[in-house]
C-alpha positions as CSV (number, residue, x, y, z in Angstrom):
1,M,87.7,50.0,151.2
2,I,87.9,46.6,149.5
3,K,90.6,47.9,147.1
4,A,92.5,49.4,150.1
5,L,92.3,46.1,152.0
6,M,93.6,44.2,148.9
7,V,96.5,46.6,148.6
8,S,97.3,46.3,152.3
9,V,97.4,42.5,152.0
10,M,99.6,42.8,148.8
11,Y,102.0,45.0,150.7
12,D,102.3,42.5,153.6
13,V,103.1,39.7,151.2
14,L,105.5,41.7,149.0
15,K,107.5,43.2,151.9
16,S,108.2,39.6,153.0
17,L,109.0,38.3,149.5
18,I,111.0,41.3,148.2
19,D,113.3,41.4,151.1
20,P,117.1,41.2,150.8
21,V,117.5,38.3,153.3
22,F,114.7,36.3,151.7
23,I,116.0,36.9,148.2
24,I,119.5,35.8,149.2
25,F,118.0,32.7,150.9
26,V,116.0,31.8,147.8
27,L,119.1,32.2,145.6
28,L,121.2,30.1,147.9
29,L,118.5,27.4,148.0
30,I,118.4,27.4,144.2
31,Y,122.2,27.1,144.0
32,F,122.1,24.2,146.5
33,L,119.4,22.3,144.5
34,R,121.1,23.1,141.2
35,S,124.4,21.8,142.5
36,S,122.8,18.7,144.0
37,F,120.7,17.6,141.0
38,F,122.4,19.2,138.1
39,R,126.1,18.9,138.9
40,K,127.2,18.7,135.2
41,Q,125.7,22.0,134.3
42,K,128.1,25.0,134.0
43,G,127.7,28.4,135.5
44,G,127.4,27.3,139.2
45,G,130.4,29.3,140.2
46,L,129.2,32.4,138.5
47,F,125.8,32.1,140.1
48,L,127.4,31.7,143.6
49,F,129.5,34.8,142.9
50,F,126.4,36.8,142.0
51,I,124.8,35.8,145.3
52,I,127.9,36.9,147.2
53,V,128.1,40.2,145.4
54,L,124.4,40.8,146.1
55,L,124.8,40.0,149.9
56,Y,127.9,42.2,150.0
57,G,126.1,45.1,148.3
58,F,123.2,44.9,150.7
59,S,125.6,44.9,153.7
60,I,128.0,47.9,153.1
61,Q,127.7,51.4,154.4
62,T,128.3,53.0,151.0
63,V,125.1,51.4,149.5
64,S,122.9,51.9,152.6
65,G,124.1,55.5,152.9
66,Y,123.2,56.2,149.3
67,L,119.8,54.6,149.4
68,S,118.8,56.1,152.7
69,Y,119.9,59.6,151.6
70,Q,117.8,59.4,148.4
71,L,114.8,58.4,150.5
72,E,115.3,61.0,153.3
73,K,117.2,63.9,151.7
74,N,114.0,66.2,151.4
75,Y,113.6,66.1,155.1
76,I,117.0,66.7,156.5
77,K,116.3,70.4,156.8
78,S,113.0,69.7,158.6
79,L,114.4,68.5,161.9
80,H,113.4,71.7,163.7
81,V,110.4,73.9,163.7
82,D,111.0,77.5,162.9
83,E,110.3,79.5,166.1
84,K,107.9,81.7,164.2
85,A,106.0,78.7,162.7
86,K,103.0,77.8,164.8
87,L,101.1,74.5,164.6
88,D,97.6,73.6,165.7
89,V,98.2,69.9,166.0
90,V,101.2,67.6,166.2
91,A,100.4,64.1,165.1
92,V,102.8,61.2,165.7
93,L,102.4,57.8,164.0
94,S,103.1,54.6,165.9
95,G,105.8,52.2,164.9
96,T,106.5,48.7,166.0
97,N,105.6,47.6,169.6
98,Y,106.3,44.4,171.5
99,D,104.1,42.1,173.6
100,I,106.1,40.4,176.3
101,Q,104.1,37.2,177.1
102,S,105.9,36.4,180.3
103,V,104.9,39.6,182.0
104,A,101.7,40.2,180.0
105,E,102.8,43.7,179.1
106,T,103.3,45.7,175.9
107,F,106.4,47.9,175.4
108,P,107.0,50.5,172.8
109,G,109.6,49.6,170.1
110,E,112.5,51.8,169.2
111,T,110.8,53.5,166.2
112,T,107.7,54.3,168.4
113,T,109.9,55.7,171.2
114,V,112.1,57.9,168.8
115,R,109.0,59.3,167.1
116,L,107.2,60.1,170.3
117,V,110.1,61.8,172.0
118,H,110.6,64.0,168.9
119,A,106.8,64.7,168.7
120,V,106.8,65.9,172.3
121,R,109.7,68.2,171.6
122,M,108.0,69.6,168.6
123,Y,104.7,69.9,170.4
124,K,106.3,72.1,173.1
125,Q,108.3,74.1,170.6
126,S,105.5,74.9,168.2
127,G,102.8,75.8,170.7
128,A,100.4,73.3,169.3
129,K,97.0,72.8,170.9
130,Y,97.0,69.1,170.7
131,L,99.3,66.1,170.5
132,V,97.6,63.3,168.6
133,C,98.9,59.7,169.2
134,S,97.9,57.6,166.2
135,G,97.9,53.9,165.5
136,R,97.0,50.4,166.7
137,D,98.5,47.0,166.1
138,Q,98.1,43.4,167.3
139,S,99.5,44.2,170.7
140,R,97.5,44.1,173.9
141,V,97.9,47.9,174.2
142,S,97.6,50.1,171.1
143,G,100.6,52.1,169.9
144,A,98.5,55.2,170.5
145,E,97.9,54.4,174.1
146,L,101.6,53.5,174.7
147,M,102.6,56.9,173.2
148,A,100.0,58.8,175.2
149,Q,101.4,57.2,178.4
150,M,105.0,58.2,177.5
151,A,103.8,61.7,176.4
152,E,102.3,62.3,179.9
153,S,105.4,61.1,181.6
154,L,107.3,63.7,179.5
155,G,105.2,66.5,180.6
156,V,102.4,66.8,178.1
157,P,99.1,67.5,180.0
158,G,96.6,64.6,179.6
159,H,93.8,66.9,178.3
160,K,96.1,68.0,175.5
161,I,96.6,64.4,174.2
162,R,94.2,63.0,171.7
163,L,94.0,59.3,171.0
164,E,93.4,57.7,167.5
165,A,93.6,54.0,168.1
166,K,91.7,52.7,165.1
167,S,94.2,53.0,162.2
168,R,96.4,50.0,161.3
169,N,98.5,51.6,158.6
170,T,99.6,54.9,157.0
171,Y,96.5,55.0,154.7
172,E,94.2,54.7,157.7
173,H,96.2,57.1,159.8
174,A,95.4,59.9,157.4
175,I,91.7,59.0,157.1
176,E,91.1,58.8,160.9
177,L,92.9,62.1,161.6
178,S,90.8,63.8,158.9
179,K,87.7,62.6,160.9
180,M,89.1,64.1,164.1
181,F,90.0,67.4,162.4
182,P,87.7,67.9,159.4
183,D,89.1,71.4,158.8
184,K,91.5,71.1,155.9
185,N,93.3,74.3,156.9
186,V,94.5,72.8,160.3
187,R,98.2,73.4,160.6
188,L,99.4,69.9,161.1
189,G,102.9,68.8,162.2
190,L,103.4,65.2,161.1
191,V,105.9,63.1,163.0
192,T,107.1,59.7,161.7
193,S,110.5,58.2,160.8
194,A,112.3,60.1,158.0
195,W,112.4,57.0,155.8
196,H,108.6,56.7,156.1
197,M,107.8,60.4,155.6
198,K,107.4,60.5,151.8
199,R,104.6,57.9,151.9
200,S,103.0,59.5,155.0
201,E,103.1,63.0,153.7
202,A,101.5,62.0,150.3
203,E,98.6,60.4,152.2
204,F,98.0,63.2,154.6
205,R,98.1,65.9,151.9
206,K,94.9,64.4,150.5
207,Y,93.1,65.7,153.6
208,F,95.2,68.6,155.0
209,K,96.5,71.6,153.1
210,N,99.0,72.8,155.8
211,I,101.4,70.0,156.6
212,R,104.8,70.4,158.1
213,P,106.9,67.2,158.0
214,L,108.7,66.7,161.3
215,P,110.9,63.6,160.6
216,A,112.5,61.5,163.4
217,G,114.8,58.5,163.3
218,F,116.9,59.0,160.2
219,L,118.5,56.0,158.6
220,Y,121.0,58.3,156.8
221,A,124.1,59.5,158.6
222,S,127.3,61.1,157.3
223,P,129.9,58.4,156.5
224,A,131.7,57.3,159.6
225,G,135.2,55.8,160.0
226,T,137.8,55.4,157.3
227,A,137.0,54.7,153.7
228,A,138.0,51.0,154.2
229,V,135.4,50.6,157.0
230,R,132.6,51.8,154.7
231,F,133.2,48.8,152.4
232,I,133.2,46.2,155.2
233,P,129.9,44.3,155.4
234,Q,127.9,45.1,158.5
235,S,124.6,43.7,159.7
236,Q,123.2,47.1,160.6
237,C,123.6,48.1,156.9
238,L,121.7,45.0,155.8
239,L,118.9,46.0,158.3
240,K,118.8,49.5,156.9
241,N,118.5,48.3,153.3
242,T,115.8,45.9,154.3
243,L,113.7,48.9,155.8
244,I,114.4,50.9,152.6
245,F,113.3,48.1,150.3
246,R,110.1,47.6,152.4
247,E,109.3,51.3,152.3
248,H,109.7,51.4,148.5
249,I,107.3,48.5,148.2
250,G,104.8,50.3,150.4
251,R,105.0,53.4,148.2
252,F,104.5,51.2,145.1
253,C,101.5,49.6,146.6
254,Y,100.0,52.9,147.6
255,K,100.4,54.2,144.1
256,I,98.5,51.2,142.8
257,K,95.8,52.0,145.3
258,N,95.4,55.5,144.0
259,I,95.1,54.5,140.4
């Protein structure tokens, strides 16, 4: 557990440091200091050009499309459950949620909502016995509770919803669900964002033999607009690349944990 905690802390630090926006900010700061105190040194223009190219690359559809496709391509065909395929449990992992201080309420974030809606659809389609809502964070109300409330409003009977509100990350999600369902042969449908599925599936396969990935919220989309538009910097592409980088950092940290 100590090793797992250390890896979790390392992941939190690295995902902030190895972040496109942070990297570009640091490089710009270095350029500013270098220009202010070492004006006679050569290479300043080349360094600034490198920063611009880096920012441009992180912000265009072509790059974000390629990187997201590489991360999600194994799950594009897993959007729907085969009608003949039956599941015992559909488990959905919580994403980001928000505390609104002024009204003292917690609201589900976009990733949580997208995952839950897809999980309910898969639960109904697969004939699963239970829908498990998993995850907690620093909010007043855990992600698991928020998703359970939404699931009931979408027609899932309350007695068919199981709460797992202890886990704080992907590693703990898998452990806590294995405690709820100790039978390794349970047919488990796993719902999380497509970009997060590789790491999640790897952790859950340590405890369950029969896992069916049920990805939601793909970052990848077929190229839109004219070719010229795909090379125009866009803030949404920068956001996508940031998520992709953080996910790769998470996978790296989890590999270290398993050594």
